[in-house]
N, C-alpha and C positions, 0 to 999 in steps of 0.2 A: 242751476251752469244757463244762464242764457246765450240760444246759442246765435240766437239772431244780431243778441247788441255786441257780442265777441268778433263778429265778421263786419258786423257795423265798425267797431271802433277800432279794428285789427290793422292799423293805419303805420306807416311811421312817425317814429315818435325816436325825441330824448332822452335818456336816462337821468337827468340834474342830478348830476356830481357838483353842476355847477349850475349858475346863468348873469350873465346871460352862457351860454351851450360855447364848443371851442368854436364850432363853426360860425359860427355869428359876434367871433368876437369884431374890434372896430377895423376895417381891412389896410388904415394904415399901421398898426398895432401900435407899441408904448414905447416909447421914449428908456430908453436905460437909466437918465436919470430922471425921472416920471416913476418907474419902477423901485430906486436904491429909495427915493422919497419919502413913498409910501409902504414900505418895508421898515425904514425909521420910526415912521408917523405909528405905523401898527405894533411896533416891538415898544415903543416908551408908555403905548394905554394899556399894554395889556403885559406884559412883561413877570413883572409884579403878581399882580391878580388872576393869572392863571396860565402864565409862562406858553411857549410858542411849541408848535409840534414840527416835525420833520420826518418826511416823507425820502428813503435813499431807495433812489432804484439800481439796481445788480440787473443787469441785463444779460444774460449768459444761459444759454441753454443746451445741455449736452446734443436733443434730441428736438426736432421742431412737432410739436400739436395741431395738427390743421383744423382743432376749432377757435386757436389763440389770435386774437388780433392786438394783442401787447406788443410795445413795442420790444425788440429783444434781437439777440447776435446768434449764432446756431454757432460752436465751435466747440469743439474735444479738449483743444490743448488751454490747456489752464493757467501755464504760462501768463496768458493775460489779465491773472488777480490782481498782481501784484503792483501794475501800472495802474492801472483802474481806480484801486482804494485808492495809492497816492493821489491821483488826479481828481477826487472826492472830496478828499480833506484840503489839498489845496483850496478850490473850490468854499469849503465851511471856513475857512482862512478866511476867504475875499468877507464872505458875512459874517462872521466874528469883526474884521478891521471897520467896514461899515456901519455894525451893532456898538462899539464902542464897548457897553457895561456885558460883562458875562449874563449870554441867555439864558435862560431857567426853563430845562427842557421839560414840557410833560408828556410827549407822546414821545416815541421813536416807533416808524413802521416802515420793515425791507420790504420793499417787493420787487417783481420781475414782470420777465427773470425766473431765474429761478435764483434764490439769494443762497441757497445751500447747496450749488454748484461751488460757492465759494468754500476757503478748506476754512477749518477752526481759525488759523491761526490768522489766515487774514478775516475773520470778521473780529478775531479779538482785536486786533493793529484799526477798522475801520470803530470801533467802538468805544475804545478809550483813546482814540484821537479826536475824535466825540468831544470826548469827556472834558478834553487838557482844557478847553476853552468854553467850556457851560458846566453850568449846576441843574443837580435834577429837580421838579418839581417835588412837593409834596406829596403828590397822586400820582407819579411817574407811573408809564405803561411803556412799554418793549413788549414790541409784536414782530412777527415774521411770517411769510412762507414761505411753506414747504413740497418737496416735491417728495411722496414716500420713497422712493428707488431709488433718491438724490439724500438722505436724512441720515448720517448715524447716530450714534449715541454721542461720540464725542464732539461733534455739531449742538447736542441735545443740550448738551452739560455745558459748554462753553458758553451757549445764550444765556441759560440760567443764571448761570453763577456773573454777569456782563448786566442780569437784572429784566432778563425777558422774563415775564410768566403768562405767556399766552403763546398762542402757535395756534397756524391756517396749513391745512394741508389737503392742496389741490384731489379733489379722491374723481369728480363727475363721472365716474358712470361704472359699475360693477360687471358687466354685459361684457362677453371675449368678444362679440361682434359688433358692441359699439367702443369698445379699447379699438381694437385694431383699424376701424374705422376713423378715427382721429388720432391715432397713432400715440397712445397712451397706456400700454401694457401693462398694467402694476394685479399684483391681486391680491383678495381678502387678508393672507397670512403676513404677506406683505405688510400691509397698512395696523392692521392687529398689533404686530411687535412693536410698530413705530410709535404708535397711535399711545399704547400700554407704557413703551419705554418713556414716552413722555410723562406720564402719570408720577412714573417710580421715579422721573428726577424732581418731580416737584410742580410740575404748571399746573394751574388753575381755573386756564380755559383757556379747552381748546377747540380748535373750531374745523370742522368741515366742509367743503367748497363739492357742492354737488350740482348739475347742468341739466335744465331740462327741455328740450328741442333739438335733442341733438341728431344724428343720422342713426337711424334703426329703431330708436327706444318705442318700444311701447309699453303695454298695462303690465306686463308680464315683469319684463328689464327692470321698470322703477317699482314698481312693489321689494321685487329682489335687493335692490342697490339700497332700498328704506331701510327691507328687515335688516342689512348687514352694516347700516349704517349705525339705526334704531341700538341694536347687538351691543356697540361700541359705544352708544351713549355720550357724545361729542358737546360741550356745554353749547354751543352754537356750532349751528348751520346756516349753511347760506345756499341758497335755494333758484341759482339763477337762471333765467331764461338764455336760451342761446343765441347770442345776437350774427346774425349767418349778413354777414356784410362783405363779400367777395370783394365787391369792385373797390376798395381802400388799398390805395397800393403797398406793397408788403404785407399784406396781412396773406398768411400761406391755406386759408380753406379750403385742401383741395386732398384730393381720395375719396369723393362724395360727390353728388351732385342733387339737386332741387328737389328730385326727387326718392332722395331717400330722406326726406326729413316732415316729422309732424307735422299737419296743414291745422294752422289756426283751431277750431273745434277740440280737436283731436288732440294737441300742444299745451294747449286751456286744459284738457283731460289730465295732465298727465300731472299738472301742477294743483290742480284743485285734490287730485290723488295721494301725491306727495301732503299734501298738506293737512286733511283730515287724519293718515299717517302718524305725523306728526305730532299733531294734537293729541292724537289716542295716545303717543310715548307720555304725552307731557307737557311738553314744546308749547312756546307762544309767540307768534307772527310776532313780526318789529318790523315796522316800516312796512317795504317792498322786498319780497324776496330773501328773508332774514326771518330765523324762529330762536329762540334760546331758553336757555332752562331758567324757572322764576329766580335760580341761586345765583346767576351771572351781571356782570353787569351794565350788558346792553340792554337787559330785560329792568333793571332800575331804572336806569339813564331815560329809560322812556318812561317806566312809571311816576316819574321825577320831572319830566318832560326837558328833562336836559340830552336828552340825542342831537347827534348832531350827524350833517351827510355834510361830507367832500370828497377829494375825486378819490379820499382810501376806501368810501364807501360811510357805510354806517358808523360811527365812533360813538363812546360813552362818554365826550366830552369835547365843549368848543374851544379853541383857541384863533383866536383875530389873527394869527401868524401862522404860517404855513409853509414852510420852506421846504423847497422840494429841490433834492441834491441829485445828482448821475443826467445821463444823459436821457431827453425828453420829458425828465420830471415835471410839473405844472407846481408852482409855487401858489399861495393865495394871501393878499394882505388883508385882504378884504373888500380894500378900498380901489383894488388891482389885480391881476390875473398875470403870469408871466411863461412861458412853457421855455423849458433850455432847448438845445441845438438836438438832434432825434437822431442821429448817426455818432460813434465813439469817436472819428476821426474828429467831428468840427465842432464836437464840445471839449474831445481834450484841447483841443489845439486853441480854442478859448480861452478855457480855462489857465494853461502857459501863459499866453501873455498876457493875464493879469485881468482877466474884462470876464465879469457875473456873466454865463454863458446862455445870456439866454435870444428867443432869436425869434416872437413873437409875443404876443399880452394884450391884455384889454385893463384902459382904464374906464372904470366906471363910473358913470353921471348920481346923479341924485336919483335919477326914475329907474335906475337898473337897481344902485340899493333897494330902495321900498321892491320891486316886485322879488328883488332876491328871500326878501326875508320870507314873501309869501308862500316862495314857493317852497326853501325849505321848511316853513312852518307846515304845508300842504306833505314834503315828503318825509318827515320826521313823525309829524301831530297828529295826521288826519284833518285837521280843520287851521282855519287862519281868520281875524280881523281884520273887520273891514276899514279899522282904523287906524290903520298905519301908513296918512297921507297920501290915498291913490287919490291923486284929482276927481273931478264929478266927470268928466268924460273919460276918465281913463277906466274909469269904476263902470261908465256903463256901458262900453265895449268889453266889457269882460264876460259883465251879467247875461249881457247878448249874446255870446258865444257860450255861456253857461248853460241858456234857458234850457237847447235838445238834452242834456244831461242830466239838467233837474230832472225834466216832463218822463225820461227813462229811470225815474227813482232811484238813481246813484246819488243825490248830496239833498243835502238841505240845506235848504237859507234864509237867515235869518234875516235883521237889521243889521246884526255888529255883526256876523256869524257866517262862517264857510264848513259845515261840516261831511265829511267822506263817508258815505253808510257802508255796511259791513258788504254791500251787495256791488257797493261802488269801487271798494278799493284795488280792486286788479286793474282798475281803469284809471288809475289816480296823476300816468304821467299824458293819461289823457285831459284831466281834469288841468293838469299844469299848465298843458298847451292851452288853456284858455288864456295863461295871466301871459304867456311867451310872448310878448311885443315886439323882441328880436327875432323871433319865428312867422310872425304873425304877418311885421312889417318889410320882409325880406324873405319870403316863400322859395324853398329852392326849385331851380330847377331841373334837377336832377336831384337822384334819391341818394341821402347823405347817411338813413338813421337807420336803426335795423325796427323788425314789426313791435309792436307798444306790446304785446299780449303775444 
């Protein structure tokens, strides 16, 4: 681990779940008719060939986790469930009416918030309602995020019977001091119970989410967290860098301050330590911040160069059209992005008026589409080819911005290809930033991204 390079490249930067990234979407946004047009275009091009994806945002949580930067609503009133499910299905009807032909769904992911905040009955109502107007694609995948303290055996069985074979548990850390600081107190015994229940029910891909860089983490706490994780042997592990963004409105990152967080090389050491422990246990590194067993579909997708990255993170397959349902959800028609209203009330009001509830978006230019392909290639395959229609001036500018990264030994450059070296893997966000024309041409005056390392 080169400490000087970590210090040099640890700067604010995007995580590239999209290009352009949300802060650099066009200020004028996207016209609803343009969003509808690109959605229909992507649907016609891809529904029969690859199906579509659905991301469904279920925003409610009973408690606030103070590390979380997601759009959520904290409440213990479960009476909110049914009205929200009904609104989601109304929104889905708006899209089905637009698309006319029956969608073939390749992937559904329930995110949040806490999807398992919802009762089994309401989760069944949601998924059954979706498939009243859609069919399953051949290699259909259904996954969901789950809170170990708020997931029952009945929910596991209900979602399995509805077609889910993959779930993801938010673990974060096992250390009691860290758990208290982030307000996410959950015992190993509880996580072990729900993990083993998932296996008994029949889930074939179980993922654990861990976070490094949290307040009060140290080498010993990380060793213990990973020891417990490996003891359960999940099929996938997401080992995310904590994004400390307390300046973003609505983010509840409190209960600790900057002095409680591991800094720069100390934080990166926690990642490198975790990575080695995962390697020792037979896991393979996938893209950025992800690990999988060789038997898992995420590893197989990486091997066959079919790995994809979108607002759901890394997925084992690409669909041109991803529709986001629910408040704050982001949709992707490949040619455009659109985000739904960010409050439950505004979202519900628009849907009840019969309006697809977007409030901002971005129509990709020809240049955006080219740069997007390069950044996707780098984030998924750690390489990209130069023959993707870049004009000579743009290519020259990118190479100029990459020159220092090249001199530092982090990438290989040839006439036709850029390859990220193993030493450059931790700097892949920085490498993508050299391609990010929107970022370069509109340098933010205030800090809007988390640190890259």
